[in-house]
N, C-alpha and C positions, 0 to 999 in steps of 0.2 A: 652091878646092881640094877634093879628095875628103876627106870626113870619115867616121868610123865612129860618131860620137856619135849617140845616139838622142834625137830631140827628144820632148818630152812635150807634144804639141800639143793633146790633147783637154781638158786643163784650161783652156787658153786659148780653145779652140773653144767651150766652153760660154758664154763671155762675149761671143761675137761679136754685134755690134749687129744684123746682118742675117742672116736664115736663110731659105734655100730648102728647105722641108721635103721629106721623102721622097716624098710624093704630089704634089708640085708639079712643074710643067713650065714653064720659061721659055725664050723665044726672043727675042733682041734684044741690046741693049747695056745692061749693068748697071754703074753707077758708084756706088761706096760709099765714104763717109768712114769709115775704120776698117776693121774686119774683117768677112768674110762667111763663112758656113758653108753649103756646098752638100751637101744630102742627096738631092736629087731629080735631075731631068733638066734639063740647061741647054745651050743652043745659042747661038752668037753671039760675044759678047765680055764679059768680066768685068774691071773695073778696081777695085782696092781700094787705099786708101792705106796699109793695114797688111797684114793676112794673109788669104789665101784658104785655107780648110780644105775639102778634098774628101773627103766621108765615104765609107765603105767600100761603100755601096750606090749611090753617085752615078754617073750616066752623063753625062759632060760632053764636049761637042763645041764648046766655046767657047774662044777664045784667052784665056789667063789672064795678067794683068798686075798685080803687087803687089810690096811690099817682100819678102814671104815667101809661098811657096806650099807647102803640105803636103798630100800626096795619099795617100789610102788606097783610093780607088775607081778608076774608069776615066776617063782623059782621052784624047781623040782630037783634039788640037789643039796648037799651040805654047804654050809656057810661058815667061814672061819675068819674073824676079824676082832680087832681090839673093841670096836664099837659097831653094833648092828642096830639099824633102825627100820621098823616096818611101818611104812606110811600108809595113809588111808587108801584102801583098795588093794593092798598087798596080799599075796597068797604064797605062803612058803610051805612046801612039803619036803622036809629034810631036816637033819640035825643042825643046830646052831651052837658054835663054840665061840664065846666072847667074854670080855670083861664088863661091857656095859650093853644092856639091851633096852630098847624102847619100842613101844607098839602103840600106834594111833588107833582110834576108834575105826571100825570097819576094815580092819586087817585081820588075816587069819594065819594060823601057824600050826602045822601038824608035824610033830617030830620031838626030839629031845633037845632040851636047852641045858647046856653045860656052861655055868658062870664061873670064870676063872678069877683067882684072887690077884 
């Protein structure tokens, strides 16, 4: 369902086990046990068993698959997760498949939204 609650992701993002730093560039398939924080450039696919955090300066053209995806940067690819949150400043160009979707003011989304039951 659509919700207006604001997640507090950056407290949890600080504890992400895997970090793609701001100056980093990754192209390929990344599989992570736990959470990953993306601050740099990423292309391909990212799979995480917990949460994918996309930082405000991140440029992602990778399909994202996780339990939860929280986006503050730019994603140009499909997103699939149980929970998807677009934070202020997020830009998503691609389809989103989720059970729960939230979007803060000053975020944008272009694509199809498929809400699962």
